[in-house]
N, C-alpha and C positions, 0 to 999 in steps of 0.2 A: 398759753400754759398756766400763768398765774390765775386767770379767771376760772379755769377748770378746777384748779386746786381749791380755791376758796368756795366754789360751788359745792364740791364734794364735802368740804369741812362743815359748811352750814347744814347740809342735809343730815350729816351724822349727829350734829347737835340737836336738831329737831327731833330725831328719832329717840334720842336719850331723854329729852324732856317729856315726850309723849309717854314713854314707858314709865317714867317716874310718876306722872299724874294718874296713870291707870292703876298702878300698884298702890298708890297712896289712898285712893277712894275706898277700896274694900277694907283696908285696915281701919280707916276712920269709922266706917259703918259698924265694924265689929266692936270697936272700942265703945261706940255710943250705945249699942244695944246690949253689949255684954255677952251675948251668945251668938254662935255661928250656926246657920241652918244649911241643909243640903243644897237648897236652891241657890243660896248665896255662893256655896262652894263651886257648884257647876257653872254658875255664871262667871265666876272668877277664872275657872279653867278655860271657858270659851273666850273670855277676854284675852287670856294669855295666848291662846292659839291664834286669835285674830291678830294680836300684836306680832307674834312670830311670823305669820304669813305676810303681814305688811312689811315687816323688817326684811324678809327674804325678797319680797318684790322690790323694795327700795334698793337693796343690795344688787339685785340683778340689773335694775335700771341703771344704777350708778356704773356698773361694769360695762354695760352697753354704751353708755355715754363716753366712757373713757376709751373704749375700742374705736368708736366712731370718730372721736377727736384725733386719735393717733393716726387712723387711716387717712383723715383729711390732711393732716400735716405731711404725711409721706407722699400723697398724691400731688399736693401743691409743690413740693420740692422736685418731684419728677417732671411735672409740667414745665417748670421754669428752666430746666436744663435742656440743652440742644440735643436733638436725636443723632446728629452727625457731628463727630468730634473734629473741631478745627482749631487753629491757633490764632484766629482773627481777634476774638474777644478776650484773649488771655492778657491781663495786664502784665507789662514787663517791669519788673522791679530790679533796678540796676544795682541795688545794695546787696541783693541775694545772689550769690554765685551758684551756677548750675552744678549740681552734685556730679562728681566724676564717677564714671562707671568703674567699679572695682573689677579688675581682671581676676578671672578665676585661676587660682594657682593650680598649676599642674602637680599632680602627685609625684613625689620624688621616686626616682627609680632606685630600687633597693637591689643591691648586688649580694650574692651569697658571700660567705666568708672566704678568706684567701685560700684556705685549704680545700674549698669546694669549687672555686672558680677555675675554669680552664683558660689559661693564658694563651692568646693566639700566637702562633709561630709564623714568622716571616719567611715565606718560601721563595727561594731564588730560582728563576728560570734558567735552565742551561742554554736556552737560545740566545740570551743576552751576551754570553761569552762569544758565541759564534758571530753575533752582530758586531761586537767590538773588534774581533779579529778581522772581519771583512772590511770594516772601516779603515783599519790600519793598513791592510793590504792595498786598498784602493788609493789611500794617501801616498803610500810609497811608490805605487806605480805612476801616479800623476807627477810626483816629485822627480822620479827618475826620468820620465818623459821630458819634463821641462829642462832638466839638467842635460839630457842628450841633445835637445834642440840647441841649447846654448853652446854646448861643445861643438856641435856641427857647424854653427855659424862662426864660432871663434876659429875654427880650422881654416876658414877662408879669409880671415883678417880683413873684414869689410871696413873697420875703423881706419886701418892704414890706407885702404883704397880711397876712402873719403878724404883723408888729409892730402893725398897725392892729387886728386882731382881739384880740390880747392886751391892748391898751390900752383898748379900748372895749367888749368883751364880758366880762361877769362871770359866774362860776359855771358856765361851759360849756366848760371846758378840753378835756375829752375829745371833745366834739362838734366843736369847732374844729380839733382835731388830725386827726380823721378827715376833715373837709372838706378841709383842706389836703393830706392824703395822696392823696385822690382827684384833686384838681386837679394835683398834682405828677406823678402817674402818667400822667394823660391828656394834659397839655400837653407831655410830653417828646417827642412826635412829632406830626407834622401829619396823617399818613394813618392813619385808623382804620377798623375794620370795624363800628362802631356808635357812636352818640352817648353822651355821659355824662349820665345822668339821676340827679339827687340829690333826695331828698325830706326836708325838714326838718319834723319833727313834734314837738309838745309842747304843754303847756298855755298859757294866755294870759299874756303879759307875761314870758316867759322869754328873749326875745331873738331869736326867729326872724326876724321882719320887720326888725329892726335889722341882723342879719347880711346879709339880702338887700339892704338899702340900701347897706351897706358894700361888698358885692361889685359892685353896679352902679356905684357911684362909682369903685371901683378900676379896673374893666375899661373904663370910659369914658375914663379917663386913659391907658389902655394901647392899646386897639384903636380908640377913637373912639366918638362918640355913636351913629352909625348902626348899629353892630354890637352894641349892647346894647339889649334891649327889656325893660321892666318892664310887666307886665300885671296890673292890679287888676280882678278880675272885677266887683265892685260898681260900679266906675267905668266900665269899658269896655262892660259888658253888664248894665245894671241890671235889666231886665225880661225876662220870657220871650218877649215879642214881638220882641225884638231878637236872638234866638238865630240865625236864618238869616243876618242881616247880620253878626253877630259871627263866625260860622263862616267866611264868605267873607273878611272883613277879616283875621281871624287867619291863615288859610292864605296870603293874598296877602302879608302882612307877613313871615311866616316865610320864604316862598319868595324874596322880594326880599332879605332880610337874608342868607340863606345863599348866594345867588348872588353878592352883593357880597363876602362874606367869602371865597368861593372865588377870586374874581379877585384879591383882595389877599393871599391865602394866610394868612389869619388865622382864628381860631376865635371865632365869635360866642357871646354869652351871652343866654339867655332866662330871665326870672324871672317865675314865676306865683305871685302871692300870693293868699291867701284861697281856696285850692283847695276847701275844704269848701262854698263857695257856687257853685262852677262847675257848670253844668248837665252832664248826661250827654252831650249832643251835642258840647259843646266838649271834654270829656274823650276822646270817641271820635276827634275830629279830631286832637287832640294825640297820641293813641296811634298813629294812622296815620302821623303825621309822624316819630315817633321810632323806628319799626320799621326794622330793618337792611336790609329789602328795597328801600329807596329809593335814589336816586342818591347819588353820592359827596358832593355838597355838603351833603346832609342828614345825613351820617354824621359830619361834622366840626363838631360843635356841642355846647354845654353847656346843659342844661335844669335849672333849679332850681324845685322845687315846694315851696311853703310852706303849711302848714295845721295845724289843731288837731283833726283827726279823731280821735274816741275820747279826747278830753282828760280826761273824767271817769274813765274806766277807767285812763288813764295816771297820773292823780293818785293813785288808790287803790293802784295797783301800786307807785308810788314810796314812798308813806307806809307801806305794809305791809312793804316790803323795806329801808327806810332804816336801821332799827335793826340788821339783819343786816349791811348794807354798812358801817355805821359801826364795827362790832366786828370785821370781818374784811376781807381784801383782795379783796372781791368788787366787780365793776363793775356798776353798775345799768344802764348803757346796753347792755352786752353781754347781760344777762339780759332787758332790755326789747325788744331788736330782734326776736328770734323771735316773741314774742307779738304785737308790733305788725305784723309782716309778715303773720301769719295773719289779723289783723283787717282789714288794708287789702286783702288779696287778695279778700276777700268784698265789699269796697266797690266796686271797679272793677278791670278787667283791666290798666289802665295801671300799677298798682303792682306788677305781676309783673316789670316790666323796669326797676325803679328800685333805687338804693342808699339804704337808709334810714339817717338820722342822727337819732336821738331826742334831744330836749332835756329835761332833768329840771327839777324845781322848784328855785327859788332860795331860799337860806337868808337869815336876817336880816342876816348880815354882807355878803352880796352886795347886798342892797337898800341898805344903808348906803353901799356903794361907788358905787351908782348915784346916790344923793343927792349924794355928794361930787363926782362928775364933773359932774353937771348944775348944781350951784351954782357950780362953777368956770367953766363955760361962760357962765353968766348974770352973772358978775361978783361973786358973793357969796363972802365968806370962809367956807370950809367948816369951821366950828368943830365940834369933836368932840361937845360937849354938844348943840349945835343939831341936828346930824345925827341923834343918837340920839333926840332928842325928836320929830323928824319921822318917823323910822322907827317909833316906838312908836304913831303914829296909824294905822298899817296893821294889818290882821288877818292872823293866822298860824295854821298847823296846828302843834299841839304833839305831837311824837313823842319822848318821853323828854326829853333835854336839847336836842334839835334843834327849831328853829322854821323852818317853811317858809311863805313868803308866799302868800296866796290869789291875788293878782293880779300877783305878780312885781314888776317895775319899771314897770308900766304907769301907775300913778298918781304916779310920781315927778315927771314934768314938770308935772302940774297942781298938785302941792303946792309946787313951787319957784316957779311963776308967781304964787302967792298971797303970796309974801314981799314 
């Protein structure tokens, strides 16, 4: 650019010098001769025209040179720049921070004046009131149902029954807990789809009949004597000749009891002791009664079957597994229930619809508790040494360090009566 500038400046200076020389010569000639002729005037005009033409030509040439030089500079700048834009050759200057993009501000929403604005009104649906009312009704119904369940259970005083069983039944804690659990679940409601049938099984003298007597005594105090029936087979039906009469009497008594219980909205209790002596005909009659296909009054009842069917095998099973149970957290009753169920299914079909509660053998410590309780009832002071001496007179199974009584607590009453 400086070269082009000085080149144009020199050209203009040359043009001015030339014009001065040309204009000075005619004036000199005129001054010298003193007079001006036409030929001299015409030659002066032609010289001026030629000078003007040369000046125009020089001016045009100068403009062309300027345009050519500018196009050269623009072309050189374009050729040096890359055709494809990349960030590879851009020098990174850490001192210059990249300018932040300024967000375009959104236009403010302009509302009309207060007198022109329509304020939205909050509409309340009428369906919400119905929904709240429905929720309250459902809550009251559920609360009322729960209260009715509690009232129905409280009517049978199962807490008092639990205290009685814990106080008077020894060595059968798991069996009594299962018994109370079944009663609690069944007595929570009045309407049922089938009766509750429980079968208490175990060897002689382990407390089955005693539990039956305690249940009968408790339910008589709760629902009345007429809604509790204790049936002893050897007493009510001693011979085979009495079987037809026993069948009719049993059916009539059960029908009358469940009808009365339906009228009073109570659940009756039927206890059948010595089931192992019950004839097959009586078992068939009892099976037909407890079937769920009967009327509603037959479904709201509790049947307790007490017997010692398979007691020899039960004793062997307990003695064989007592050492394993004593050394580990195994439950004998849980292991004994499946085996006992298979045995009883082959005995009669009635046991297919019952809940089994096995009773295990009693240890020597349990027999001593029986002596202490019976001596207290009879008015004797239960001295520890005296109780141990009476317990030593009984026979026991020896399994390691454990001692299981042959007859349980059955001989306790006779031993105490001899004192």
